[in-house]
C-alpha positions, 0 to 999 in steps of 0.5 A: 230935263226931258219928261218921260211918261210910261204905259204898259200896253199889254203883258205875255208869257215868255214861252221859250224862257229857261223859267216862268217869265212874263214879259211887260209891253212898255210904251215910253214917250219924251215930252216933246220928241225929245233925243233920249240916248239910254234910259237905264230903268228900275221897275217895282211891280206891285200887286194891288189886291183891293182893286178887284173882286174874288169869289167865295172860293178864292176867298177862301184860299186866300184867308191864310193871306187876309184873314176873314173876309170881314177883315178884308177893309184893314188887311187887303194891302198891296203885295210887292210881286217883283222888281227888276231892271232894264236898260232901254236901247236910245230912242226920240219922241216914243218908243216900245220894249219888252219888260222881262219879269221872272217869276217864282211859283213858289207857295211860300212867297206871298204874290205866289200864294195870291196868284195860285188863289184866283180862278179867273178875272185880272190881277191888278198891278201897279208899276213904279219906275225910277232910274237914270236918264241920258238925253240932250240933243247933243252931249250928255244930260243926266237926270233921275226918272222921278218916283212919282212915275208909275203905269198901271196894268191889269194881268190876266189870270189866264196868262200867269196860268199859261206861264206856269203850265208852260214850265210845270204842267199840271204840278206845283212844288213846295220848298222843304228844309233839308232834314224833312226832304231827307225823312221823305227820302229815307220813306220813299226809299223804305217803301219802294214808291215809284215817284215823290206823288205816291209817296206824299199819297201814301203818307196822306193814306197812313194818316187817316188810314182810309184814303187808297193811293194814287192810280193804283198805289196802295196805301201804306199802314201805319205800323201799331207803334205810330197810331195814335192810342185811344 
């Protein structure tokens, strides 16, 4: 059985991917310069939030995930980030490969909300490996990647922002039920609003009756029937 070890040497944003993607650089070493014919690798990536500090602004943004800071001793649990697969070509002794990890900017997903809350520093990640190894000096020996194989990685928050800004420059998005989306579309059409930004700003303005619309768009006053009676 060929013993393998894994090290993550860095991570970068894939600027040419069709969707937000991070590339984790893996160094894979086979003990004794053994020959590996192929490696069907699976990797689970997990955020380890207890392994970094948070400033007050970040702590406030994370309250919906972990509760009040006084409770973090029991609530700051690992978060599932991604689970991906990769076929590593044959090598002898050592090789380096990029592990592509598609990412979601959906703020309904815990990992997305966690990343969005960070202002600076690094995201502590743990990469947990499994899979199947095809090795042997002659012919094939097939054996599993042991479940205890893992590697640590520190993902700079700046790399995450670079990735999201490449695909969503200065923007984010929210997932809504179809009924809510249809209601928003009807509101936008009814008031001849030029964009979704103007639509949301108009609704916010109508909610408090004082906030002006964005970039000169007028606020939309609520009809009297929609106002709360004193």
